[in-house]
N, C-alpha and C positions, 0 to 999 in steps of 0.2 A: 120852824122846829130846826134845831141844829144838831146835826147828826154825828157824834164823834164815839162813835161804836166801830171805828175802821178797822181794828185787827179783827173784827168778826167778819165783816164783809164788806166790799167797795163798789159803789158803782159801776156799771160796765161804761168806759170811755167812749165817747162817740167815734173817735177814730178805729177803735176795736170793732165796736158794731159793723162799721163800714167796710172794712178788710174782711170779716167774716160773710157779709151778706152773698156775695157772687157764690160761695159755697154753701149756701142755704137754698139757693134759688137755680141758676142756671148751670153751676157745675159742681151737681148734688152728688158724683158718683160714687159708688165704693171703689177705694184706690188700691184694690184689688182687681179689678175687672179690666179685661184687654180689650177697651173699646174707648174712642175719644174722649168721652163724658169720665171715664174710669181714668184713663191716663191724666186728664187735667187735674183730677183732684190728688192722684199719686205724685203730680208735679209740684202742687200746693202744699204737701205734706212735706216732700222732702225738702223744699223752701225752708218751711217752717222749721222743722228740723235743724237744718244749719243754722237758722237765725239763731234759735234757742242755744244752739251749743256754742256760738262766739261769744252770747254774754256768759255763760259758765265758762270758758276758756276749755271746752272738752271739744271731743269731735262730734260729728252729726252721728256715728253710729252707737256712741254714748249714752242716746238719747233714747227715752222710754217714754211715750205719753201716757198717763194715766187719768183717772176720772177725778183727781185732785190729791191734797196733800195726803189725805189720811191713807189711801192706795199707794201713795208712792212710800211714805213710810212703811207700809206694812211691807212692800215688796223689798224695801231695802233691807228691814230688819230680820226677816223672815227668810228672804230670798238668799242673800248672802250668808247667813248664819247656818240655813240646813244645807246649801252648798257647802260649806267650807266642813260641815259633820260629816257629810258623805263623801268628800273629797280627802279629807285628813283628820277626821275623828275629832277636830276642834268642837268643843260644848262648852261654851264659857262666853257670855256676852256681858260689856262694860256700859253702863248708860247712868244716869242720875235721877233722884226721885222728882225732879220738878218739870221732866219732859212731857210734852203734850199725851194727852191720853192712848193716842193711835200708836205711838213708842211704848209705852208702858204696857198697854194691853197685849201688843204684838211679843213684847218681852217675856210677859206673863205666860203667854201660850207656849214659847218656845219651853218654858220651867214646866209648865204642865203636862205638855202633851210629847215632847221630845228629849225632855231629861236634862237641858240646859242647867248651868250652873248660872247664876245673875250675880253680879255685883252693882250696888247702887251707891256711885260716889257720893260723898256726903258734900254739901253747899255751905258757904258762909251765910251770914246775916243778910245781905243783899243777893244772894243766890248766886255767887261767883263758885266755879269750880278750880282746886287748886290743879295747875298741871303736872306738878309732882305726885301728886295723889293718883291722877289718872295714871302716870306711868307706872305707879308702885302696884295698881292693881291689874296690871295686864300679865298674862301666864305665856310662857313659852309653851309651843309644841310639846306635847307628852306630859305636862304637868297639868294633871286634872284634863284632859281634854285640849289643853291650850284655848287660848282668846279667839274667837272666831269674829267678833266684831266688836269696834267701839263705837257708839251712836251719843252724840252731843247736838244740844238744840243751840244754835248760831247765837238766837235772842229768844228769850222767854215770853209767851204770848200773853202771861199775865202781868209781869212787872216791868219787862221790857230791858230786862239785864242781859249785856252782851258777853258772851264768853270770848276767852283766848283762844280760839279754833286753831289759829296756825300754831300754837305751844302745844295744845292736846292732841293736834295732827301729828307733830312732830314726834311726839312719844310714840304713838301708833307707828309711826314708818320705823322709828328704831326699834321696834318689837316685831317688826313685819306682819301687825295688823291691821286691816282694812280698816278706815274710818268714815263713819256716814254723818254728814250733818242735816239736822231738819233746819232749811234756811226760808220756812214758808213767811216766817214774820220779818224776816231780814230783807227781804226782797223789796227794791225801790228805796230802801235807807242805807243799806251796807255793800261792800264789794261782794259781788258773787263767783269770782272768779276760784274755780276748784283747783286749778293750779296754784294761785297765789296762796290759797287756804291750805293746800298740801292734802285735801280729803279725795278720797276716792268714789264718793258718792255724795249727792246733793238732792234734797227734794224742795218742791215749790208747789204753790199753789196758785191758781190764775186769780181767783177772784180776790185775793189781796191786795194784787196790782191795777185793777180796772179791766179784767177778762173776767167772762162768764164762771159762775159756780159749776162745777163738773170738770172743770179744766185742770191739769197738772202734770207735773213732770217729775221722773226720776232720772235724773245723771249719774250712770254709774261707767266706771272705766272699763273697757272691755276685756282688761287681764283679769278683771274680778268675776269670778264664776256665781253664776245668778240663777237659784232654780226658780222658775216660774210659779206664781200662784192659780193664775188663770190659765188653762189649757182649752186648746182649740185649733185654730187654723194656722198657727205659728207666726201671726203678724208680732211687728216690734221684732223682728230677728229671734222669734220663739220666745221672747222673755216677757210678751204680755198680749194673749191672744184674745182676739176680738176685732170688728170692724172698728178701724178708727175714724174718729171725731175729726174729720179735716178742717170743717169750720172752726172748731174749737181749740185745735192746734194752730191755725193761723191768728186768732184771736188772743191766744198765750204768747206766741210769738211778737206780735205787735204790743201788746201792753207791757212785755219784759223789755222790748226794746226802748218803748217812750219811757218808762221808769229808769231805766238805765241812763237815758240822754240826760231825764232832769235830775238824777240822784245826788249828785254833789251840790248843787243849790239848793233844793229843796231840803236837805238834810242840816244844812246851815240856817238855812231860813226859819224851817220848824222847829228846829233846837232852841233858837232865840225864844220865839215865843211859847215853846212848853216851858223854857225856864224861867220866864216871866209870869207865867201861870202858876207854876208850881210855889213861886216865891209868895205870891198873893193870896194862895191859899192856906199855905203854912203860917202867913201872917195874920190871917183873917179868921181861921178855924182853929183854935187851942188845941182840940183834940186830933186834930190833923197829924199824920206821921206819913211820910213818903215811902213807898216800899221800893225794894229794888236798887240798884247801884244808881247813887245819884249823879253820877258821871258816866260809866260805862255802860250806857242805857240808850235805846233806841231814841232816833229825834222825836217820834211820834205818840210816845207812850208817857203817860203820868198815872201813877195809881196810889192811893192812899188807903189807910185805915181811918176810921174815926170811932174809936173808943166809945163804947156807952151807945152806940146807936144801932140801928140793922141796916145793912148793906142794901136790902132790897127797900126798906122804906125811904131810904135817903135817893134812892133812884125813882122810886115815885113822886117825890117832891122835886126832883129836878125836871121829871118829864113835863110836870105840872107848870113848870118854868120856862119849858120849852127846848130844855137841853136832853139829849138821848144819849145815855152811856151804858156800862155794864158793870155788873160785880165780879168779872172775869173773863175765863174761857167761855165761848158761846156753846161748846162742846160739851160743858159741864152744866149748862144752865138747867134750873129746875133743880137741881141736887139739893138737898138739906144739910149736906157734908160741906164741912170748911175747906176752902180751898186746900190741895195738897201741895201745892207749890209755898203758900204762905206757911204752912204748918212744918215743911221741910227745911225752911228757913228760921225756925226757930220762932215764929209768932204764936201766941196763944191761940188754941180754937176759936174761943169766944171772941177775939178782936179779929182773927181772920175773917169771919162773918161779918164784919162791918166794912169791907174791901168796897169800893169803888175804882175803876179803871176808865181812863179817860183817853181815846187812842184817835190821833188827829190825821186828816188828809193830806196826801202830800202837796196839795196844791193851796194850802192854807195859807194866806197871808197878813190878816187882821189878829191883832191883839186880843185876847180871851177874857178880859179884866170882867165883864159882864156875867161870863161864865164862872168866873171865881167867884162872883158877889151871891149868883146862884147856888153855888155849893154850900157858901155861908149861911146863906137864908135857909137852906134844905135842913144842913145837918142841925141848925137851931130850931127849925120847925119838929124836928123828931127827939129833941129831949138833949142836944150835946153842942157843945161848942158855941151857945148862945151867951 
């Protein structure tokens, strides 16, 4: 079985598991405890925080460990926006209609419960945001409450389109608006330095880069007020209460460092394999249409629609042939609704429901010609492309 659903999750790397094991066994203490076992855990947590900060180009004090990307996104969107409303009266949030559900649902919550205004920036047919449109959407303080936050996905989780985050962030800085980037899918493929990107907050999920599920991080600059979502003992400098998962933090730091070390070489290598795979699918399957930006896209993502088929039926046929992939975001699995990402890109709902996404591991080295042939056979088997 060939697993090509790495955007959903990746296996834990052996090096990560090895790094975590001492903090699940010998040094298992609570990092808030003032004894030898607790202090060893606290030292490991501080070291993991510093290692993550180096990858993100931030200070250790900017790092908030979370339970994953969804919590990190919720904390960024709600925490920054509510703090801005409390401190300055700003009640406007800007994002896009193609974001992960954790962003869109957080924004909807702000609108429904806290009375925020929301602007969803349009995207073009490949899922790109115009930085000028982002700049035009921002409101100065005093105008309708002013813009509290601009949140943008670095790379889309369904189609792989990469945004010009630096240009969009520059618009935010020019207007004095904090910028948050959801970099969950970008980790391991794209540069993650918050300083180079010009962003104020960045979200990551460990299980996308070989750390366990349930690990994540929000990097948020200390000057940005952040209202906590979890209240309690005041861990994470009061920004995220709850006993820290020391082993998870160590695993996340290890996985991020490994991914960053391999990133440049892996991006070039996997991009070449992806391009060959895409060309073969487009050549052999008449109904195939590549979705997302054909150039500005993640190295490890190739997504298609196959008009006249059912995406779920194609997936079943592929699995019969030993290929595991997906129809889009794992967080929307089981939904009968067409992808909100594809619909926002102007793809008809009935075509959007034919989507199939292939996402590749960083260690991929072999061409995927046999997979492309399996795609052609699978599409033909369900009544199209043959």
